[in-house]
PADO-807312 format. One record per residue: residue number from 0; residue in one letter; y, x, z of N, C-alpha, C in turn. Coordinates in pm, whole numbers, always signed. Layout:
N
<k=NUM; r=a; n.v=Y; n.u=X; n.w=Z; ca.v=Y; ca.u=X; ca.w=Z; c.v=Y; c.u=X; c.w=Z>
...
END
This chain:
123
<k=0; r=m; n.v=+5512; n.u=-797; n.w=-2150; ca.v=+5386; ca.u=-722; ca.w=-2145; c.v=+5297; c.u=-796; c.w=-2251>
<k=1; r=n; n.v=+5225; n.u=-706; n.w=-2346; ca.v=+5150; ca.u=-764; ca.w=-2450; c.v=+5007; c.u=-806; c.w=-2384>
<k=2; r=e; n.v=+4939; n.u=-890; n.w=-2446; ca.v=+4810; ca.u=-933; ca.w=-2405; c.v=+4703; c.u=-825; c.w=-2381>
<k=3; r=d; n.v=+4703; n.u=-728; n.w=-2480; ca.v=+4612; ca.u=-608; ca.w=-2457; c.v=+4637; c.u=-536; c.w=-2331>
<k=4; r=v; n.v=+4755; n.u=-517; n.w=-2295; ca.v=+4792; ca.u=-433; ca.w=-2176; c.v=+4740; c.u=-508; c.w=-2057>
<k=5; r=v; n.v=+4767; n.u=-654; n.w=-2051; ca.v=+4728; ca.u=-732; ca.w=-1943; c.v=+4576; c.u=-725; c.w=-1930>
<k=6; r=m; n.v=+4506; n.u=-742; n.w=-2025; ca.v=+4356; ca.u=-745; ca.w=-2027; c.v=+4314; c.u=-604; c.w=-1969>
<k=7; r=e; n.v=+4372; n.u=-505; n.w=-2024; ca.v=+4332; ca.u=-367; ca.w=-1970; c.v=+4347; c.u=-346; c.w=-1828>
<k=8; r=m; n.v=+4469; n.u=-407; n.w=-1777; ca.v=+4490; ca.u=-394; ca.w=-1632; c.v=+4393; c.u=-471; c.w=-1557>
<k=9; r=e; n.v=+4356; n.u=-594; n.w=-1610; ca.v=+4261; ca.u=-679; ca.w=-1542; c.v=+4123; c.u=-608; c.w=-1536>
<k=10; r=d; n.v=+4088; n.u=-557; n.w=-1653; ca.v=+3963; ca.u=-477; ca.w=-1658; c.v=+3952; c.u=-369; c.w=-1558>
<k=11; r=s; n.v=+4067; n.u=-296; n.w=-1552; ca.v=+4057; ca.u=-183; ca.w=-1455; c.v=+4057; c.u=-223; c.w=-1312>
<k=12; r=q; n.v=+4130; n.u=-334; n.w=-1278; ca.v=+4136; ca.u=-396; ca.w=-1138; c.v=+3984; c.u=-448; c.w=-1119>
<k=13; r=r; n.v=+3926; n.u=-516; n.w=-1207; ca.v=+3782; ca.u=-558; ca.w=-1187; c.v=+3685; c.u=-441; c.w=-1153>
<k=14; r=f; n.v=+3713; n.u=-343; n.w=-1237; ca.v=+3611; ca.u=-217; ca.w=-1224; c.v=+3628; c.u=-167; c.w=-1077>
<k=15; r=v; n.v=+3734; n.u=-153; n.w=-1020; ca.v=+3760; ca.u=-96; ca.w=-899; c.v=+3704; c.u=-208; c.w=-792>
<k=16; r=v; n.v=+3737; n.u=-317; n.w=-795; ca.v=+3691; ca.u=-420; ca.w=-709; c.v=+3529; c.u=-421; c.w=-706>
<k=17; r=e; n.v=+3469; n.u=-410; n.w=-821; ca.v=+3330; ca.u=-416; ca.w=-827; c.v=+3261; c.u=-292; c.w=-776>
<k=18; r=l; n.v=+3328; n.u=-184; n.w=-804; ca.v=+3285; ca.u=-38; ca.w=-753; c.v=+3288; c.u=-48; c.w=-605>
<k=19; r=e; n.v=+3389; n.u=-91; n.w=-546; ca.v=+3403; ca.u=-96; ca.w=-395; c.v=+3295; c.u=-183; c.w=-340>
<k=20; r=f; n.v=+3275; n.u=-306; n.w=-398; ca.v=+3169; ca.u=-398; ca.w=-343; c.v=+3041; c.u=-332; c.w=-351>
<k=21; r=v; n.v=+3002; n.u=-283; n.w=-470; ca.v=+2872; ca.u=-221; ca.w=-477; c.v=+2842; c.u=-113; c.w=-381>
<k=22; r=q; n.v=+2949; n.u=-33; n.w=-360; ca.v=+2936; ca.u=+74; ca.w=-251; c.v=+2910; c.u=+40; c.w=-113>
<k=23; r=c; n.v=+2985; n.u=-92; n.w=-100; ca.v=+2963; ca.u=-152; ca.w=+42; c.v=+2817; c.u=-187; c.w=+72>
<k=24; r=l; n.v=+2749; n.u=-209; n.w=-39; ca.v=+2591; ca.u=-233; ca.w=-38; c.v=+2519; c.u=-126; c.w=+37>
<k=25; r=a; n.v=+2563; n.u=-6; n.w=+38; ca.v=+2503; ca.u=+103; ca.w=+108; c.v=+2498; c.u=+103; c.w=+267>
<k=26; r=n; n.v=+2574; n.u=+5; n.w=+318; ca.v=+2576; ca.u=-23; ca.w=+454; c.v=+2484; c.u=-125; c.w=+494>
<k=27; r=p; n.v=+2378; n.u=-96; n.w=+575; ca.v=+2275; ca.u=-192; ca.w=+624; c.v=+2351; c.u=-298; c.w=+706>
<k=28; r=e; n.v=+2446; n.u=-261; n.w=+789; ca.v=+2517; ca.u=-370; ca.w=+868; c.v=+2584; c.u=-465; c.w=+774>
<k=29; r=y; n.v=+2650; n.u=-427; n.w=+676; ca.v=+2722; ca.u=-519; ca.w=+577; c.v=+2610; c.u=-613; c.w=+517>
<k=30; r=l; n.v=+2501; n.u=-550; n.w=+493; ca.v=+2396; ca.u=-627; ca.w=+420; c.v=+2336; c.u=-735; c.w=+534>
<k=31; r=n; n.v=+2319; n.u=-698; n.w=+648; ca.v=+2312; ca.u=-791; ca.w=+765; c.v=+2412; c.u=-894; c.w=+772>
<k=32; r=y; n.v=+2529; n.u=-860; n.w=+774; ca.v=+2632; ca.u=-961; ca.w=+782; c.v=+2621; c.u=-1064; c.w=+668>
<k=33; r=l; n.v=+2604; n.u=-1009; n.w=+542; ca.v=+2582; ca.u=-1102; ca.w=+427; c.v=+2481; c.u=-1191; c.w=+444>
<k=34; r=a; n.v=+2357; n.u=-1142; n.w=+504; ca.v=+2245; ca.u=-1225; ca.w=+529; c.v=+2276; c.u=-1347; c.w=+639>
<k=35; r=q; n.v=+2328; n.u=-1292; n.w=+751; ca.v=+2349; ca.u=-1377; ca.w=+855; c.v=+2449; c.u=-1497; c.w=+821>
<k=36; r=n; n.v=+2522; n.u=-1458; n.w=+733; ca.v=+2643; ca.u=-1570; ca.w=+677; c.v=+2590; c.u=-1635; c.w=+557>
<k=37; r=n; n.v=+2462; n.u=-1625; n.w=+532; ca.v=+2391; ca.u=-1716; ca.w=+421; c.v=+2440; c.u=-1671; c.w=+279>
<k=38; r=y; n.v=+2494; n.u=-1566; n.w=+245; ca.v=+2543; ca.u=-1534; ca.w=+131; c.v=+2424; c.u=-1525; c.w=+21>
<k=39; r=f; n.v=+2317; n.u=-1461; n.w=+71; ca.v=+2206; ca.u=-1459; ca.w=-13; c.v=+2121; c.u=-1569; c.w=-62>
<k=40; r=k; n.v=+2170; n.u=-1684; n.w=+17; ca.v=+2104; ca.u=-1822; ca.w=+6; c.v=+2184; c.u=-1892; c.w=-116>
<k=41; r=e; n.v=+2302; n.u=-1828; n.w=-160; ca.v=+2407; ca.u=-1905; ca.w=-248; c.v=+2346; c.u=-1853; c.w=-402>
<k=42; r=e; n.v=+2317; n.u=-1940; n.w=-486; ca.v=+2268; ca.u=-1896; ca.w=-611; c.v=+2376; c.u=-1820; c.w=-692>
<k=43; r=e; n.v=+2514; n.u=-1859; n.w=-668; ca.v=+2629; ca.u=-1793; ca.w=-733; c.v=+2617; c.u=-1642; c.w=-690>
<k=44; r=f; n.v=+2596; n.u=-1633; n.w=-560; ca.v=+2607; ca.u=-1480; ca.w=-507; c.v=+2503; c.u=-1415; c.w=-565>
<k=45; r=v; n.v=+2368; n.u=-1472; n.w=-566; ca.v=+2250; ca.u=-1389; ca.w=-622; c.v=+2275; c.u=-1366; c.w=-769>
<k=46; r=n; n.v=+2333; n.u=-1455; n.w=-845; ca.v=+2374; ca.u=-1429; ca.w=-980; c.v=+2464; c.u=-1307; c.w=-1002>
<k=47; r=y; n.v=+2565; n.u=-1310; n.w=-902; ca.v=+2666; ca.u=-1200; ca.w=-905; c.v=+2596; c.u=-1074; c.w=-876>
<k=48; r=l; n.v=+2493; n.u=-1065; n.w=-804; ca.v=+2421; ca.u=-937; ca.w=-773; c.v=+2339; c.u=-898; c.w=-897>
<k=49; r=k; n.v=+2290; n.u=-1008; n.w=-971; ca.v=+2225; ca.u=-973; ca.w=-1105; c.v=+2323; c.u=-913; c.w=-1195>
<k=50; r=y; n.v=+2427; n.u=-966; n.w=-1204; ca.v=+2552; ca.u=-928; ca.w=-1307; c.v=+2580; c.u=-781; c.w=-1261>
<k=51; r=l; n.v=+2588; n.u=-756; n.w=-1135; ca.v=+2625; ca.u=-612; ca.w=-1092; c.v=+2515; c.u=-501; c.w=-1113>
<k=52; r=q; n.v=+2402; n.u=-545; n.w=-1176; ca.v=+2299; ca.u=-446; ca.w=-1187; c.v=+2342; c.u=-345; c.w=-1286>
<k=53; r=y; n.v=+2439; n.u=-360; n.w=-1381; ca.v=+2496; ca.u=-276; ca.w=-1473; c.v=+2537; c.u=-140; c.w=-1403>
<k=54; r=w; n.v=+2569; n.u=-149; n.w=-1282; ca.v=+2622; ca.u=-29; ca.w=-1209; c.v=+2491; c.u=+73; c.w=-1206>
<k=55; r=r; n.v=+2383; n.u=+43; n.w=-1213; ca.v=+2261; ca.u=+134; ca.w=-1210; c.v=+2254; c.u=+217; c.w=-1334>
<k=56; r=q; n.v=+2317; n.u=+167; n.w=-1450; ca.v=+2322; ca.u=+250; ca.w=-1574; c.v=+2390; c.u=+388; c.w=-1548>
<k=57; r=p; n.v=+2352; n.u=+493; n.w=-1603; ca.v=+2416; ca.u=+628; ca.w=-1581; c.v=+2573; c.u=+631; c.w=-1618>
<k=58; r=q; n.v=+2605; n.u=+566; n.w=-1709; ca.v=+2762; ca.u=+559; ca.w=-1749; c.v=+2842; c.u=+508; c.w=-1632>
<k=59; r=y; n.v=+2792; n.u=+414; n.w=-1561; ca.v=+2858; ca.u=+351; ca.w=-1446; c.v=+2820; c.u=+435; c.w=-1316>
<k=60; r=a; n.v=+2695; n.u=+451; n.w=-1290; ca.v=+2642; ca.u=+512; ca.w=-1166; c.v=+2722; c.u=+637; c.w=-1137>
<k=61; r=r; n.v=+2769; n.u=+719; n.w=-1234; ca.v=+2844; ca.u=+831; ca.w=-1198; c.v=+2980; c.u=+817; c.w=-1123>
<k=62; r=f; n.v=+3007; n.u=+697; n.w=-1100; ca.v=+3135; ca.u=+679; ca.w=-1031; c.v=+3094; c.u=+647; c.w=-878>
<k=63; r=i; n.v=+2965; n.u=+622; n.w=-849; ca.v=+2922; ca.u=+596; ca.w=-729; c.v=+2933; c.u=+705; c.w=-623>
<k=64; r=s; n.v=+2986; n.u=+700; n.w=-503; ca.v=+2973; ca.u=+799; ca.w=-405; c.v=+2854; c.u=+786; c.w=-306>
<k=65; r=y; n.v=+2815; n.u=+673; n.w=-290; ca.v=+2706; ca.u=+644; ca.w=-188; c.v=+2584; c.u=+584; c.w=-273>
<k=66; r=p; n.v=+2502; n.u=+681; n.w=-336; ca.v=+2379; ca.u=+632; ca.w=-416; c.v=+2284; c.u=+525; c.w=-352>
<k=67; r=h; n.v=+2278; n.u=+532; n.w=-213; ca.v=+2192; ca.u=+435; ca.w=-150; c.v=+2228; c.u=+290; c.w=-200>
<k=68; r=c; n.v=+2344; n.u=+278; n.w=-232; ca.v=+2394; ca.u=+135; ca.w=-276; c.v=+2327; c.u=+82; c.w=-393>
<k=69; r=l; n.v=+2292; n.u=+186; n.w=-477; ca.v=+2221; ca.u=+143; ca.w=-608; c.v=+2076; c.u=+81; c.w=-581>
<k=70; r=r; n.v=+1998; n.u=+169; n.w=-485; ca.v=+1868; ca.u=+116; ca.w=-443; c.v=+1879; c.u=-15; c.w=-380>
<k=71; r=f; n.v=+1974; n.u=-46; n.w=-294; ca.v=+1998; ca.u=-165; ca.w=-210; c.v=+2026; c.u=-261; c.w=-328>
<k=72; r=l; n.v=+2110; n.u=-254; n.w=-420; ca.v=+2146; ca.u=-339; ca.w=-518; c.v=+2026; c.u=-376; c.w=-600>
<k=73; r=a; n.v=+1936; n.u=-299; n.w=-623; ca.v=+1810; ca.u=-336; ca.w=-686; c.v=+1719; c.u=-421; c.w=-606>
<k=74; r=l; n.v=+1715; n.u=-367; n.w=-475; ca.v=+1632; ca.u=-438; ca.w=-379; c.v=+1670; c.u=-578; c.w=-344>
<k=75; r=l; n.v=+1811; n.u=-605; n.w=-357; ca.v=+1867; ca.u=-735; ca.w=-337; c.v=+1812; c.u=-845; c.w=-439>
<k=76; r=l; n.v=+1759; n.u=-795; n.w=-547; ca.v=+1689; ca.u=-904; ca.w=-647; c.v=+1566; c.u=-958; c.w=-589>
<k=77; r=d; n.v=+1509; n.u=-891; n.w=-479; ca.v=+1386; ca.u=-954; ca.w=-423; c.v=+1415; c.u=-1043; c.w=-318>
<k=78; r=p; n.v=+1375; n.u=-1160; n.w=-322; ca.v=+1417; ca.u=-1273; ca.w=-221; c.v=+1350; c.u=-1239; c.w=-71>
<k=79; r=v; n.v=+1239; n.u=-1173; n.w=-89; ca.v=+1181; ca.u=-1133; ca.w=+51; c.v=+1266; c.u=-1036; c.w=+116>
<k=80; r=f; n.v=+1313; n.u=-927; n.w=+33; ca.v=+1408; ca.u=-818; ca.w=+96; c.v=+1540; c.u=-902; c.w=+150>
<k=81; r=r; n.v=+1597; n.u=-989; n.w=+66; ca.v=+1721; ca.u=-1061; ca.w=+120; c.v=+1696; c.u=-1137; c.w=+245>
<k=82; r=a; n.v=+1579; n.u=-1200; n.w=+254; ca.v=+1539; ca.u=-1288; ca.w=+366; c.v=+1520; c.u=-1211; c.w=+493>
<k=83; r=e; n.v=+1462; n.u=-1077; n.w=+480; ca.v=+1443; ca.u=-990; ca.w=+592; c.v=+1578; c.u=-917; c.w=+645>
<k=84; r=l; n.v=+1677; n.u=-920; n.w=+570; ca.v=+1807; ca.u=-865; ca.w=+606; c.v=+1870; c.u=-942; c.w=+718>
<k=85; r=v; n.v=+1836; n.u=-1057; n.w=+758; ca.v=+1895; ca.u=-1123; ca.w=+847; c.v=+1844; c.u=-1076; c.w=+991>
<k=86; r=n; n.v=+1750; n.u=-1009; n.w=+993; ca.v=+1686; ca.u=-958; ca.w=+1117; c.v=+1756; c.u=-825; c.w=+1155>
<k=87; r=q; n.v=+1799; n.u=-825; n.w=+1280; ca.v=+1856; ca.u=-701; ca.w=+1334; c.v=+1751; c.u=-577; c.w=+1336>
<k=88; r=p; n.v=+1629; n.u=-602; n.w=+1373; ca.v=+1540; ca.u=-500; ca.w=+1362; c.v=+1507; c.u=-431; c.w=+1236>
<k=89; r=c; n.v=+1517; n.u=-515; n.w=+1118; ca.v=+1511; ca.u=-474; ca.w=+983; c.v=+1630; c.u=-384; c.w=+953>
<k=90; r=t; n.v=+1744; n.u=-423; n.w=+992; ca.v=+1876; ca.u=-356; ca.w=+965; c.v=+1870; c.u=-217; c.w=+1034>
<k=91; r=r; n.v=+1823; n.u=-221; n.w=+1166; ca.v=+1815; ca.u=-93; ca.w=+1230; c.v=+1715; c.u=+16; c.w=+1171>
<k=92; r=f; n.v=+1607; n.u=-46; n.w=+1123; ca.v=+1505; ca.u=+35; ca.w=+1056; c.v=+1568; c.u=+93; c.w=+932>
<k=93; r=i; n.v=+1631; n.u=+27; n.w=+859; ca.v=+1703; ca.u=+76; ca.w=+732; c.v=+1788; c.u=+182; c.w=+775>
<k=94; r=q; n.v=+1872; n.u=+143; n.w=+858; ca.v=+1964; ca.u=+260; ca.w=+910; c.v=+1897; c.u=+380; c.w=+962>
<k=95; r=g; n.v=+1804; n.u=+370; n.w=+1032; ca.v=+1725; ca.u=+484; ca.w=+1075; c.v=+1666; c.u=+559; c.w=+956>
<k=96; r=q; n.v=+1614; n.u=+499; n.w=+861; ca.v=+1550; ca.u=+573; ca.w=+755; c.v=+1667; c.u=+639; c.w=+670>
<k=97; r=q; n.v=+1789; n.u=+583; n.w=+655; ca.v=+1903; ca.u=+635; ca.w=+596; c.v=+1941; c.u=+762; c.w=+669>
<k=98; r=l; n.v=+1955; n.u=+759; n.w=+789; ca.v=+1987; ca.u=+887; ca.w=+874; c.v=+1873; c.u=+987; c.w=+867>
<k=99; r=h; n.v=+1768; n.u=+950; n.w=+866; ca.v=+1651; ca.u=+1047; ca.w=+858; c.v=+1663; c.u=+1113; c.w=+706>
<k=100; r=h; n.v=+1686; n.u=+1043; n.w=+607; ca.v=+1699; ca.u=+1091; ca.w=+477; c.v=+1820; c.u=+1191; c.w=+469>
<k=101; r=w; n.v=+1924; n.u=+1148; n.w=+523; ca.v=+2052; ca.u=+1225; ca.w=+507; c.v=+2024; c.u=+1365; c.w=+588>
<k=102; r=s; n.v=+1973; n.u=+1340; n.w=+706; ca.v=+1954; ca.u=+1456; ca.w=+798; c.v=+1854; c.u=+1552; c.w=+716>
<k=103; r=h; n.v=+1745; n.u=+1509; n.w=+671; ca.v=+1641; ca.u=+1599; ca.w=+608; c.v=+1688; c.u=+1644; c.w=+480>
<k=104; r=h; n.v=+1764; n.u=+1576; n.w=+407; ca.v=+1819; ca.u=+1615; ca.w=+278; c.v=+1924; c.u=+1727; c.w=+308>
<k=105; r=f; n.v=+2006; n.u=+1707; n.w=+400; ca.v=+2109; ca.u=+1804; ca.w=+435; c.v=+2035; c.u=+1947; c.w=+484>
<k=106; r=k; n.v=+1947; n.u=+1933; n.w=+562; ca.v=+1890; ca.u=+2058; ca.w=+620; c.v=+1817; c.u=+2128; c.w=+504>
<k=107; r=r; n.v=+1735; n.u=+2050; n.w=+426; ca.v=+1665; ca.u=+2116; ca.w=+306; c.v=+1775; c.u=+2176; c.w=+205>
<k=108; r=r; n.v=+1868; n.u=+2099; n.w=+191; ca.v=+1978; ca.u=+2156; ca.w=+89; c.v=+2034; c.u=+2281; c.w=+136>
<k=109; r=t; n.v=+2087; n.u=+2271; n.w=+270; ca.v=+2140; ca.u=+2390; ca.w=+335; c.v=+2044; c.u=+2507; c.w=+326>
<k=110; r=s; n.v=+1922; n.u=+2490; n.w=+350; ca.v=+1819; ca.u=+2597; ca.w=+344; c.v=+1790; c.u=+2652; c.w=+215>
<k=111; r=n; n.v=+1809; n.u=+2572; n.w=+107; ca.v=+1795; ca.u=+2608; ca.w=-20; c.v=+1908; c.u=+2690; c.w=-75>
<k=112; r=i; n.v=+2027; n.u=+2649; n.w=-21; ca.v=+2155; ca.u=+2726; ca.w=-60; c.v=+2138; c.u=+2869; c.w=-2>
<k=113; r=t; n.v=+2098; n.u=+2883; n.w=+122; ca.v=+2099; ca.u=+3020; ca.w=+183; c.v=+1994; c.u=+3101; c.w=+114>
<k=114; r=t; n.v=+1895; n.u=+3036; n.w=+82; ca.v=+1775; ca.u=+3127; ca.w=+11; c.v=+1785; c.u=+3131; c.w=-137>
<k=115; r=g; n.v=+1877; n.u=+3056; n.w=-194; ca.v=+1900; ca.u=+3066; ca.w=-336; c.v=+1796; c.u=+2988; c.w=-413>
<k=116; r=t; n.v=+1705; n.u=+2910; n.w=-356; ca.v=+1618; ca.u=+2822; ca.w=-437; c.v=+1684; c.u=+2684; c.w=-468>
<k=117; r=s; n.v=+1620; n.u=+2628; n.w=-566; ca.v=+1659; ca.u=+2499; ca.w=-613; c.v=+1620; c.u=+2380; c.w=-515>
<k=118; r=v; n.v=+1703; n.u=+2293; n.w=-507; ca.v=+1676; ca.u=+2162; ca.w=-436; c.v=+1544; c.u=+2096; c.w=-481>
<k=119; r=y; n.v=+1541; n.u=+2117; n.w=-619; ca.v=+1438; ca.u=+2027; ca.w=-691; c.v=+1315; c.u=+2123; c.w=-724>
<k=120; r=s; n.v=+1307; n.u=+2232; n.w=-660; ca.v=+1196; ca.u=+2324; ca.w=-680; c.v=+1064; c.u=+2257; c.w=-614>
<k=121; r=c; n.v=+955; n.u=+2276; n.w=-691; ca.v=+822; ca.u=+2222; ca.w=-630; c.v=+770; c.u=+2331; c.w=-536>
<k=122; r=h; n.v=+813; n.u=+2447; n.w=-538; ca.v=+754; ca.u=+2557; ca.w=-460; c.v=+827; c.u=+2574; c.w=-322>
END
């Protein structure tokens, strides 16, 4: 196997692994797990989160299935946010906000589909 093929395979595998990890960040319980196990206190891990910010660019974000992960990826750069994630009440609050958003967005979207109006309409 030539060196270019090996590098392409490694890049493809890294892409998939990073995509899966970034999408896991949409789960507040997983964020709580990372906080409780002190991952956010490790400089190497925080640097990895900084590196992963490229996923927020449109050419990469289009592969994301769970867009909340991109917001959490950005918020994880804030040390105060990382510190708060160790608290279960914080995690539950975030989960509640996600559920509220999904519920409200789904209802609004369903209503707009049946009435033929745009989801992004100001009226």
